[in-house]
N, C-alpha and C positions, 0 to 999 in steps of 0.2 A: 802440521800447520807451518807456514813459511814465515820468514822474517818480513815485516812490513813497516815502512816508515809511516808514522802517524804525525800529522801536523794539524794544529788548530790555528786558524787565522785570527782567533780572538786573543791568543797569547802572543807575547813578543816574538818577532821573527828572529831566528838564529843569526848571530852576528859573525859567525865564523864557519869553518868547514865541518859542520856536524849537523845531525838531524835533531829536531826538537825532541823527538822521542821515537822509540822503536818498540813494536809489539812482536811478541813471539810466544806461542804456546800459552796464551791467556795471561801473559805478564807484560806490563808496559814499563819500559825503562826510560825514564825522563832525564834528559841531559841537564847539566848544571844550569840552574836559573839564577839570575841576579835581579836586583830591584830596577826593572825597566817598566815604564809606563807603556802598556801595549799599543795604545792608539797613536802615540807620538814617537815611540822609540827612544824617548829621553830617559836618562838615568835618574832615578830618584835618590837624592842625597838627603840624609837626615840622621836621626838617631838610629841606633841599632833596632829599636822597636819599629820605627817607620820603614826601614829598609827590609826588615824581616817580614813584616805584614805584606808589603808589596810583593816580595818574592814568593811568599806562600799563596798569595792571591793568584799569581801567575801559574804556580803549580796546580792549584785548585782548578783553574780554567782548563788546563790540559787534561787533568784527571776526569773532570765532568764531561768534557767534550768527547772523551774516549768511552763514556758510558759507565764510569765508575764513581766512587765516592772517596773522600779523604780517609775514611775509616778502613778502606780497602788497601791502604798503604802498608807494605810489608817492611820496607827498609828506607831510611833516610840517611844521607851523608851530608853533614853540615861543615862548611869551611868558613871559619871566622878569621878576619884579619887581626883581631885582638881578642884573646881569651878573656880579658877583663869584661867583655861584652856578654859573657855567657849568661849571667843572671837576667839581663834584659831580654836576651834572645829566648831564654827558657819561658819567660812570661808570655811571649807571643806564641811560642811552640805549643804551649798548653791550650791556647785558644783553638788551635787547629786540630789538636789531638787530645781532647779532654779525657778520654777513656781508652784504656788499653792501647797506649801509643805504640807505634811501630818500633822495630829494632832501629838503633841509631848509632852512628859514629859522629863525633864532633872533634875537629882538629883545628889548630891555628895554622893558617897558611901564610907563607912568606909574603905573597902579594897576590891579589885577586884581579880578574879582568876589570879594566876601567877604574881601578882603585876603589871598588865598592867595599862595604864592610863584611859582606857575606855572599856565599854561593851555596846553593842547595840542589842536590839531585835526589831522585826518588825511584823506588821500584814498587809497582802497584799491580794488584790482580785486576783483571778486566773480564767482564762477562762475555 
């Protein structure tokens, strides 16, 4: 199987020189997503919970458009602008991965694109 760019017009359009996601050998690699409203392209600014929910909704759109489900997620990397937000972030994370959550790395980043509170990328199996 060859490397293929996967793009969902329902999710936020990439703001830089990267692909929304790439599929290869049954794996979907989703680029870092931030809390952007897909229809307007506006940044969603709010609590860590609001920004996390918006970001996970964007990831969910890409995953479902690729024909998969959130529970097919293998690995998530979470970048927080402030590690003090971890508890609130985890509360939302559990909503999207209530059972057998994927492997995960969470780090505090010095600064994130457009000064958002978080950025999340994911690796997902696709059928």
